[in-house]
N, C-alpha and C positions, 0 to 999 in steps of 0.2 A: 504493500500500500504506500509506504513512504517513497518507494522508487518512482511511482507515477507522479507523485507530488514534485519530487526533485527534477524529473525530466520536464514537467510542465513549467517549473520555474526557469530551468535552463532554456526552454523554448521561448518563453516570454522575454528573457534577457537578450537572446539572439535577435528576436524581432525588433526590440528597441534599438539595438545597435545597427541593424540594417536600415531602419528608417532614418536614423541619424546620418549614416553614410549616404543614403540616397538624397536627403535634403542638402547635405554639404556639397554633393556633386552638382545638383541643380543650381546651387548658389555659385559654384565655380564657373559653370557655363554662363550664367547671367553676368557675372563679373567680367569674364573674358570678353563677352560681346556687349559690354556696357555702352560702347560707342556705336554699336550696330544692332539696334533693338530688333530689326527684322530677322536677323540670324537667330537671336534668342527665341523669338516667336516661332520661327521655323522649327527649332529644336522641340519646342512644346508641341507643335502640330504633329511632327513626326512621331513623337512618343504617344500622343493620343490616338492617332490613326493606327499606329502599330498595335495598340491595345484593342481598339475596336475591331480591327480586321484579323487580329491574331496572326499577323504576318511579320514575324521577326526578321526574316531574311531581307525583305524589302526595307524595313525600318533601318536595319544595320547598313544596307547599301546607301541609303539616303544620309545616314549619320556620317558614314565614311566620307562622303562628298562634302557635307557641311563642315566637318572638322578637319578637312585637308589642311595640313600645315600647323595644326594644333595638337602636337604630340601628347601633351598632358591630358587633353580631353579624350583622346582615343584610348590612352592607357586607363583613364578613369572609367570610361564606359565599359571597357572589357571586364572590369570587376563585377559587373552586373549581368554579363552575358554568359550563356552556356559555352563551354570551350569550342564547340563546333561553329559558333557564330562570332568568335573573336575577330576583331579587325586587326589584321597583321600589318605591322609596320615594316617598311623596307629594311631588309637585313635581320628581321626578327625570326629566329628559328626556335624560340622557346614556345612552350605550350601555353604560357600565360599563367596568371595567378588564379587561385581557386575563387569561384564566385562567392560573393557575400550574400546575394539575394537572387531570387529568380527574376527573370526579365519581367514577367507579369507583375510581380510585386513592385518592381522599380517603376514600371510604366504607370501602375495604379497611383503611386505616390506623387507622380508629376502632374496629376489632375489639378 
């Protein structure tokens, strides 16, 4: 009985951490494009459309184009993507970092 309580607590702690990471990433995108509000708006649109259509591949392709030249944003978004959807950087042979949160949860948080 106490094990289920412990795993429930651990699950809730992980959820809080992932929401914090997602919000911090959205803030990073907003700050990066502070002088180009249309690019930030496009980011939000891509995330919302990706959620609505459940089309991760298209959303990732659009984000790759939007974030071209912004290495930090690409590395950041990869933390939320399943490994088979990582955006590879030129010369990047690593498998990437482990996901913090599912893509669906990240997209949900950007609403």
